C-alpha positions in Angstrom: 19.6 3.7 21.7 20.7 0.9 19.3 17.7 -1.2 20.2 15.4 1.7 19.7 16.8 2.5 16.3 16.5 -1.2 15.3 12.8 -1.1 16.4 12.2 1.9 14.3 13.7 0.2 11.2 11.5 -2.8 11.8 8.4 -0.4 12.0 9.5 1.2 8.7 9.4 -2.2 7.0 5.9 -2.8 8.3 4.8 0.6 7.0 6.2 -0.1 3.6 3.8 -3.0 2.9 0.7 -0.9 3.4 -0.2 1.4 0.5 -3.5 3.3 -0.1 -4.7 5.4 -2.9 -4.7 9.2 -2.9 -3.6 12.2 -5.0 -2.9 15.9 -4.9 -0.2 17.2 -7.4 -1.0 14.8 -10.2 -0.8 11.4 -8.4 1.7 12.7 -5.9 1.0 13.9 -2.4 1.9 17.5 -1.7 4.0 16.7 1.4 4.7 14.0 4.0 3.7 14.3 7.7 1.5 16.7 9.6 3.9 19.6 9.7 4.8 19.8 6.0 1.2 19.1 4.8 -0.2 21.8 7.1 2.3 24.2 5.5 1.3 23.6 1.9 3.8 20.8 1.4 7.0 23.0 1.8 10.2 21.7 3.3 13.0 21.7 0.7 14.7 24.7 2.3 13.7 24.4 6.0 12.2 21.0 6.9 10.6 20.9 10.4 10.8 17.2 11.2 12.6 14.0 10.3 10.0 12.8 7.8 10.0 15.9 5.7 13.8 16.2 5.9 14.1 12.8 4.2 11.2 13.4 1.8 11.8 17.0 0.8 15.5 17.5 0.9 18.1 14.9 2.0 20.6 17.6 2.6 18.8 18.8 5.7 21.2 19.2 8.6 20.6 20.4 12.2 17.0 21.6 11.9 17.0 20.3 15.4 20.2 20.5 17.5 23.0 18.6 15.7 23.7 16.2 18.5 20.0 15.3 18.9 18.1 12.4 17.2 14.4 12.4 16.3 11.8 9.9 15.4 8.4 10.8 13.9 5.2 8.9 13.5 2.5 10.3 11.2 -0.9 9.3 9.9 -3.2 10.8 7.3 -6.9 10.2 6.7 -7.5 11.1 3.0 -11.1 11.6 1.9 -11.4 12.4 -1.9 -14.8 13.2 -3.5 -14.9 12.0 -7.1 -17.8 12.2 -9.5 -18.1 11.2 -13.2 -20.5 12.1 -16.0 -21.1 10.4 -19.4 -23.6 11.5 -22.0 -24.6 10.0 -25.3 -27.7 9.9 -27.5 -28.0 6.2 -26.9 -27.7 6.3 -23.1 -28.7 9.8 -22.1 -26.9 11.6 -19.2 -25.3 9.2 -16.7 -23.8 10.4 -13.3 -22.1 8.5 -10.6 -20.1 9.1 -7.5 -17.0 7.0 -6.7 -17.7 4.6 -3.9 -14.2 4.6 -2.4 -14.0 5.0 1.3 -11.6 7.4 3.1 -8.1 6.1 3.1 -5.7 6.0 6.0 -2.0 5.8 5.5 1.0 6.0 7.8 4.5 7.5 7.6 7.5 7.1 9.9 11.0 8.6 9.9 14.1 8.9 11.9 17.1 11.3 11.8 20.2 10.8 13.8 23.8 12.2 13.9 26.7 10.0 12.9 29.4 12.5 13.9 29.8 16.3 13.7 29.7 16.3 9.9 27.4 13.5 9.0 23.7 12.7 9.6 21.7 9.6 8.7 18.0 9.5 7.9 15.5 6.8 7.2 11.8 7.1 6.3 8.9 5.1 4.8 5.8 6.9 3.5 3.1 6.8 0.9 4.1 9.2 -1.9 1.8 8.6 -4.8 -1.5 7.1 -5.8 -5.1 7.5 -7.1 -8.2 5.5 -7.1 -11.9 5.5 -8.2 -14.6 2.9 -7.7 -17.6 3.0 -10.0 -18.5 -0.6 -9.8 -22.3 -1.3 -10.0 -23.1 2.3 -10.9 -25.1 3.6 -13.8 -21.9 4.1 -15.8 -22.0 0.5 -16.7 -24.8 1.4 -19.2 -22.5 3.2 -21.6 -20.2 0.2 -21.8 -23.1 -2.2 -22.4 -24.5 0.0 -25.2 -21.2 0.1 -27.0 -20.4 -3.6 -26.4 -17.4 -3.0 -24.2 -16.2 -6.3 -22.6 -13.8 -4.2 -20.4 -16.8 -2.6 -18.7 -17.2 1.1 -17.8 -18.3 0.8 -14.2 -14.5 0.7 -13.6 -12.4 0.5 -10.5 -8.8 1.8 -10.4 -6.3 1.9 -7.6 -2.7 3.0 -7.8 -0.5 3.1 -4.7 3.2 3.8 -4.3 5.2 3.6 -1.0 8.8 4.7 -0.6 11.5 3.4 1.7 14.3 6.0 1.7 17.6 5.8 3.6 19.6 9.0 3.2 22.8 10.7 4.4 23.6 14.4 4.7 27.0 16.0 5.0 27.8 19.5 6.4 30.5 21.0 4.3 30.6 24.1 6.6 28.2 26.0 8.8 26.4 27.5 5.7 26.4 24.6 3.2 25.2 21.0 3.4 24.6 18.3 0.8 22.7 15.0 0.9 21.6 12.0 -1.1 18.8 9.4 -0.7 18.3 5.9 -2.2 14.5 5.5 -2.9 13.1 2.0 -2.9 9.5 1.9 -4.1 6.8 -0.7 -3.7 4.0 0.0 -6.2 0.6 -1.7 -6.7 -1.9 -1.2 -9.5 -5.4 -2.7 -9.6 -7.7 -1.9 -12.6 -10.5 -4.2 -11.6 -8.9 -7.4 -13.0 -6.7 -8.2 -10.0 -3.8 -6.3 -8.7 -0.2 -6.3 -9.9 2.8 -5.0 -8.0 6.4 -4.1 -8.8 9.5 -2.6 -7.2 11.2 0.5 -8.4 14.4 2.3 -7.5 15.7 5.9 -7.8 17.8 8.5 -6.2 17.3 12.0 -4.8 20.1 14.5 -4.2 19.9 17.9 -2.5 21.7 21.0 -1.3 20.9 23.5 1.4 22.7 26.9 1.6 22.4 29.5 4.3 24.0 32.7 2.9 23.0 34.9 5.8 21.3 34.4 9.2 17.7 33.5 8.9 17.8 32.7 5.2 17.9 29.2 3.9 18.0 28.1 0.2 17.3 24.6 -0.9 17.3 22.6 -4.2 16.7 18.9 -5.0 16.6 16.6 -8.0 14.7 13.3 -8.0 15.4 10.7 -10.8 12.5 9.0 -12.7 11.4 5.7 -11.2 9.8 3.1 -13.4 7.2 0.4 -12.4 6.0 -2.3 -14.7 2.6 -3.9 -13.9 2.4 -7.3 -15.6 -0.9 -8.8 -16.7 -2.9 -6.0 -15.0 -5.7 -5.4 -17.5 -7.0 -6.4 -21.0 -7.0 -3.1 -22.9 -7.9 -4.5 -26.3 -10.8 -6.9 -25.6 -14.2 -5.9 -26.7 -17.1 -7.8 -28.2 -17.6 -5.5 -31.2 -14.0 -5.7 -32.5 -14.9 -4.6 -36.0 -16.5 -1.4 -34.7 -13.7 -0.4 -32.5 -10.4 -2.0 -33.4 -8.7 -3.3 -36.6 -9.7 -6.9 -37.4 -7.5 -9.4 -35.6 -6.3 -6.8 -33.0 -8.3 -8.2 -30.0 -7.3 -10.9 -27.6 -8.3 -12.4 -24.2 -4.9 -11.7 -22.5 -4.2 -9.2 -19.8 -1.8 -6.5 -20.9 1.3 -5.1 -19.2 1.3 -1.4 -18.3 4.4 0.6 -17.3 4.0 3.7 -15.2 7.0 5.9 -14.3 7.3 8.3 -11.4 8.5 11.5 -13.1 11.8 13.2 -12.6 11.3 16.3 -10.6 13.3 19.5 -9.6 12.5 21.6 -6.5 14.0 25.0 -5.6 13.0 26.7 -2.3 13.7 29.6 0.0 12.8 30.0 3.7 13.3 33.0 5.9 13.0 33.4 9.7 11.1 36.7 9.6 11.2 36.8 13.4 13.9 34.4 14.6 12.5 31.2 16.2 9.0 32.8 16.0 7.8 33.4 12.4 9.1 31.3 9.5 7.9 31.5 5.9 8.9 29.2 3.0 8.2 29.1 -0.7 8.9 26.0 -2.8 8.7 25.8 -6.6 8.5 22.3 -8.2 8.7 20.9 -11.7 7.2 17.4 -12.3 8.0 15.9 -15.7 4.7 14.0 -16.2 5.0 14.7 -20.0 8.2 12.6 -20.2 7.2 9.8 -17.8 6.4 6.4 -19.2 2.7 5.7 -18.9 1.6 9.2 -18.1 3.1 10.3 -21.4 1.1 7.6 -23.1 -2.1 9.0 -21.5 -1.1 12.4 -22.7 -0.3 14.2 -19.5 1.7 17.4 -19.5 4.4 18.7 -17.2 3.2 20.1 -13.9 4.5 23.3 -12.2 3.8 23.6 -8.5 4.1 26.6 -6.2 3.8 26.0 -2.4 3.8 28.6 0.3 3.9 27.8 4.0 4.2 29.7 7.3 4.8 28.7 10.9 4.2 31.0 13.8 5.2 30.3 17.4 3.6 32.8 19.7 5.0 30.8 22.7 7.6 28.1 22.9 5.1 25.3 23.3 2.7 26.2 20.4 3.1 26.3 16.6 0.4 27.6 14.3 0.8 26.7 10.6 -0.9 27.5 7.3 -0.2 27.1 3.6 -1.3 27.1 0.0 -0.3 24.8 -2.8 -1.1 25.2 -6.6 -0.2 22.7 -9.3 -1.6 23.0 -12.8 -3.9 20.1 -13.9 -1.6 17.7 -15.9 -4.4 15.8 -17.6 -5.0 17.3 -21.1 -8.6 17.6 -22.4 -9.1 16.0 -25.8 -12.0 16.9 -28.1 -13.1 15.7 -31.5 -11.7 12.1 -31.2 -13.3 9.3 -33.2 -14.8 6.4 -31.4 -15.0 3.9 -34.3 -12.3 2.2 -36.4 -13.3 3.4 -39.9 -12.2 6.9 -38.9 -9.0 5.6 -37.1 -10.8 5.1 -33.8 -8.0 3.5 -31.7 -4.8 4.6 -29.9 -1.7 2.6 -29.4 -1.0 2.2 -25.7 2.5 0.9 -25.2 2.1 -1.3 -28.3 -1.5 -2.4 -27.6 -4.3 -0.9 -29.7 -7.0 0.5 -27.5 -10.3 1.9 -28.9 -10.5 5.7 -28.4 -13.7 5.5 -26.5 -12.2 3.4 -23.8 -8.8 5.1 -23.9 -10.5 8.5 -23.3 -12.9 7.0 -20.7 -10.0 5.4 -18.8 -7.9 8.6 -18.7 -10.7 11.0 -17.8 -12.9 8.8 -15.6 -10.4 6.3 -14.3 -7.5 8.6 -13.5 -8.9 12.1 -12.8 -5.8 13.5 -11.1 -6.9 17.1 -11.8 -6.9 18.9 -8.4 -5.1 22.3 -8.6 -5.7 24.6 -5.6 -5.1 23.5 -2.0 -5.3 25.3 1.3 -3.8 23.9 4.5 -3.7 24.6 8.2 -2.4 23.0 11.4 -1.2 23.2 15.0 1.8 21.8 16.9 1.9 21.4 20.7 5.0 20.6 22.7 3.9 18.1 25.4 7.5 18.2 26.8 10.7 19.9 25.5 11.3 16.7 23.5 7.8 15.4 22.6 5.3 17.2 20.4 1.9 16.5 18.9 0.9 17.9 15.5 -2.3 18.0 13.6 -3.2 19.4 10.2 -5.9 19.7 7.6 -5.9 20.1 3.8 -8.6 20.9 1.3 -8.3 20.7 -2.5 -10.9 22.7 -4.2 -13.2 21.1 -6.7 -11.8 20.8 -10.3 -13.6 19.4 -13.3 -12.2 18.1 -16.6 -14.5 17.4 -19.6 -14.2 16.5 -23.3 -16.4 15.6 -26.3 -15.9 13.1 -29.1 -16.5 13.6 -32.8 -20.0 12.7 -34.1 -20.9 9.0 -33.7 -22.2 6.9 -36.6 -25.9 6.3 -36.7 -25.2 2.7 -35.7 -24.4 4.0 -32.2 -27.1 6.6 -31.9 -25.4 9.5 -33.6 -24.5 12.6 -31.5 -21.3 12.7 -29.4 -19.8 11.1 -26.3 -19.4 13.6 -23.5 -17.1 12.6 -20.6 -16.3 14.5 -17.4 -14.8 14.0 -14.0 -14.8 16.2 -10.9 -12.4 15.9 -8.0 -12.2 17.6 -4.6 -10.2 16.4 -1.6 -9.9 16.6 2.2 -7.3 15.2 4.4 -6.6 15.1 8.1 -3.0 14.7 9.4 -1.7 13.6 12.8 1.9 13.3 14.0 4.0 12.5 17.0 7.6 13.8 17.2 10.1 12.5 19.7 13.7 13.8 20.2 16.2 11.7 22.1 
């Protein structure tokens, strides 16, 4: 067993160096692994596998027999559809579809007993990200018209992987607590070369079972900051006098800090029919409005409700479904000035950025606006200790749009209209092995 566990730890390290781009609740995924994602991302009260036990609530104890260990392997194919629109008097209506291909990302986790009171867990998984690719599309025209050296046929890609060891302690048969150390590897590419950074944080949790069949859970995750050095030149444009104060442009790439927000989750799960029909409801608060970087791009806090159910008509089959809603955190701005005489720039972590590109970047480059998600999945026990799981998620199309104040005649008059539309599909697969 020792060699097996060491092999799993080595596999976790391999997973941690591969990070794609994706999004669901803001830039965060709704859940890790085929089981949690097919149940709307729930798991803080009654996780159903090792991956979601580590991810959703480190206090999870004995969701499988206490003397049993489990290792899980999972993969997700994530296929977002992102479209952008820009319209000015000078350029006319421009439309483009992001050229990003479907992303595949893995996850792996292990949970094992230490003794009768303690359990140890370890998992590595992609947890956060977003990306668009508008290179060589018609959107370049708007940047050319306004003399933007940054370019507006932009490419963005944010990826964050977590490596999370955790311990859980059973105080008594009804109450357990747990804590996880979260080690992050984050990568950001804004079309000028990628920059990466490591981040650290903690997650603590509790699970309480007041009566048979009912499980209550709560977790807190600390904010986790990443600093991406020399990632993009936000204040370089060839018409400095039109956009930024004189002397406020340079040819140097700027640093951008992005912070994973602190979050609180409360959850309740109930075995409506013991060992046959389970339902869980999770409520989550994500503090985007207080997180470095996202606060600078004027995101607001997000409130998420997730509902999931699992039905086992026979011992070897599980049927799952879920729903997840999180309000769009990206605020819409209207009436902003695009030129310097009217105060047409915004300070982004100390760097002056002209309002046109600032708004373009936050609306077109980071359109994390999906709200409503439905999920479904199946689990099949191949043997009493080996199961296969599959799931599907669809995020319904959501659009964000905004309009500038009137442009000076020099730039064609009228307004700048910006919009992004996002929908998502993902396909999950998992293998669970108990030993």
